[in-house]
Backbone bond lengths (Angstrom), bond angles and torsions (degrees), N, CA, C in turn:
res aa  C-N    CA-C-N  psi(-1)  N-CA   C-N-CA  omega(-1)  CA-C   N-CA-C  phi
1 M - - - 1.454 - - 1.517 108.39 -
2 H 1.336 116.87 132.92 1.454 122.44 177.33 1.516 109.15 -102.10
3 R 1.309 115.47 139.16 1.463 120.18 178.19 1.513 108.00 -126.28
4 S 1.293 116.37 144.92 1.457 120.79 175.71 1.521 108.82 -139.70
5 L 1.303 115.19 157.54 1.452 121.36 -179.62 1.514 108.11 -130.27
6 A 1.286 116.59 127.71 1.458 121.76 175.91 1.518 107.88 -123.91
7 E 1.301 115.82 136.75 1.456 120.75 177.68 1.519 108.41 -131.25
8 P 1.329 117.62 96.57 1.468 118.30 178.85 1.520 110.65 -70.85
9 R 1.315 116.07 134.46 1.466 122.23 174.71 1.521 106.70 -105.29
10 L 1.319 116.62 103.61 1.458 121.40 -173.87 1.519 110.93 -83.67
11 D 1.334 115.19 153.95 1.455 121.45 179.18 1.527 112.47 -83.32
12 S 1.315 117.27 -6.54 1.462 123.08 177.36 1.525 107.79 -161.07
13 D 1.312 117.16 -164.75 1.465 120.93 -177.83 1.523 112.16 -63.41
14 L 1.324 115.46 149.87 1.457 122.38 173.03 1.524 108.08 -75.01
15 V 1.327 116.55 125.01 1.459 121.36 -178.78 1.522 110.51 -94.28
16 D 1.349 116.82 -45.97 1.459 120.44 -177.88 1.521 108.70 -165.77
17 C 1.319 116.45 164.01 1.460 121.34 172.58 1.521 108.33 -149.55
18 A 1.322 115.36 154.52 1.462 120.22 -178.67 1.516 108.92 -149.25
19 R 1.313 115.90 136.39 1.459 121.39 172.44 1.520 106.78 -92.83
20 L 1.337 116.44 114.89 1.456 120.67 -174.70 1.518 112.45 -79.22
21 D 1.323 117.18 -36.32 1.454 122.57 174.77 1.524 107.15 -162.54
22 N 1.315 118.36 -161.73 1.467 121.27 -174.00 1.516 114.56 -64.89
23 D 1.336 118.19 -22.07 1.465 118.84 -175.61 1.528 114.22 -129.20
24 R 1.338 118.36 12.78 1.462 120.13 179.88 1.530 111.12 -131.56
25 L 1.338 114.67 134.95 1.461 122.72 179.75 1.518 107.92 -133.71
26 V 1.324 116.86 137.95 1.454 122.31 176.46 1.524 107.57 -119.69
27 V 1.339 116.01 131.28 1.457 122.56 177.91 1.524 107.33 -121.28
28 V 1.333 116.98 131.76 1.460 121.97 -179.44 1.518 108.57 -112.24
29 G 1.328 114.86 122.99 1.452 121.93 174.14 1.517 109.50 -106.30
30 G 1.301 117.61 177.92 1.459 121.48 179.61 1.519 113.23 -67.41
31 Q 1.339 117.92 -21.79 1.458 121.54 -176.27 1.529 114.30 -117.81
32 A 1.329 118.56 -10.86 1.463 119.89 -174.00 1.522 111.32 -160.31
33 V 1.339 114.44 166.22 1.460 122.90 173.11 1.523 107.07 -116.23
34 Y 1.318 117.53 130.41 1.457 122.87 -177.42 1.519 109.04 -114.49
35 W 1.334 116.65 128.78 1.462 123.01 178.95 1.524 108.22 -108.83
36 F 1.320 117.17 129.47 1.459 122.21 177.14 1.524 109.14 -117.39
37 H 1.312 116.26 136.58 1.464 121.94 178.13 1.517 107.35 -130.78
38 W 1.310 116.44 118.05 1.460 121.99 -179.68 1.517 109.06 -84.25
39 L 1.319 116.52 129.72 1.463 121.84 176.93 1.529 108.84 -119.27
40 P 1.313 118.31 135.62 1.472 119.66 176.78 1.518 110.14 -65.54
41 S 1.309 115.26 142.28 1.483 118.54 179.64 1.501 111.85 -92.05
């Protein structure tokens, strides 16, 4: 089993987040949208 840890440091308040599927996460801040894609190592 592989484990990973991600900690987004936003430039302002967290507005919303959504898990799109098993390996994609979108986080919306007041100034930007951040896309995360998990890849197996």
